C-alpha positions as CSV (number, residue, x, y, z in Angstrom):
1,M,-107.0,67.8,-30.6
2,K,-104.8,70.6,-31.8
3,N,-103.9,71.0,-35.5
4,K,-106.4,68.3,-36.5
5,E,-106.6,69.5,-40.1
6,I,-102.8,69.1,-40.5
7,R,-102.7,65.7,-38.9
8,E,-105.6,64.4,-41.0
9,A,-104.2,65.9,-44.2
10,A,-100.9,64.2,-43.6
11,H,-102.6,60.9,-42.8
12,N,-104.8,61.0,-45.8
13,A,-101.8,61.8,-48.1
14,G,-99.8,59.0,-46.6
15,V,-97.2,61.4,-45.2
16,K,-95.6,60.7,-41.9
17,L,-95.3,63.5,-39.4
18,W,-91.5,63.1,-39.3
19,Q,-91.4,63.5,-43.1
20,L,-93.4,66.7,-42.8
21,A,-91.1,68.0,-40.1
22,E,-88.1,67.3,-42.3
23,E,-89.7,69.1,-45.2
24,L,-90.4,72.1,-43.0
25,G,-86.7,72.1,-41.9
26,M,-87.1,71.1,-38.3
27,S,-86.5,68.0,-36.2
28,D,-89.2,65.5,-35.5
29,C,-89.3,66.2,-31.7
30,C,-89.5,70.0,-32.3
31,F,-92.3,69.5,-34.7
32,S,-94.2,67.2,-32.4
33,R,-93.9,69.8,-29.6
34,K,-95.1,72.5,-32.0
35,L,-98.2,70.5,-32.9
36,R,-99.4,70.7,-29.3
37,K,-100.5,74.3,-29.8
38,E,-102.7,75.5,-32.7
39,F,-100.6,76.7,-35.7
40,S,-101.0,80.3,-36.9
41,P,-102.7,80.6,-40.3
42,E,-99.3,81.1,-42.0
43,E,-97.8,78.0,-40.3
44,K,-100.9,76.0,-41.3
45,T,-100.6,77.1,-44.9
46,K,-96.9,76.1,-45.0
47,A,-97.6,72.7,-43.5
48,L,-100.5,72.0,-45.9
49,N,-98.3,73.1,-48.9
50,A,-95.5,70.8,-47.6
51,I,-98.0,67.9,-47.4
52,E,-99.0,68.5,-51.0
53,R,-95.3,68.6,-52.1
54,L,-94.6,65.3,-50.3
55,K,-97.7,63.7,-51.6
56,A,-96.7,64.5,-55.2
57,V,-93.2,63.0,-54.7
58,S,-94.4,59.7,-53.3
């Protein structure tokens, strides 16, 4: 599975993927398509930071 680390981090933080997409400024469907291919290190860092921000808010 591609981007397993991001998917697991979101799940463990109680963050839905649609919430993560919104935090990153993209639509849910666009983000879902993007998850099909492995993120670059920069994209992965942005996603993991966004998960931490969303986790702190909830």
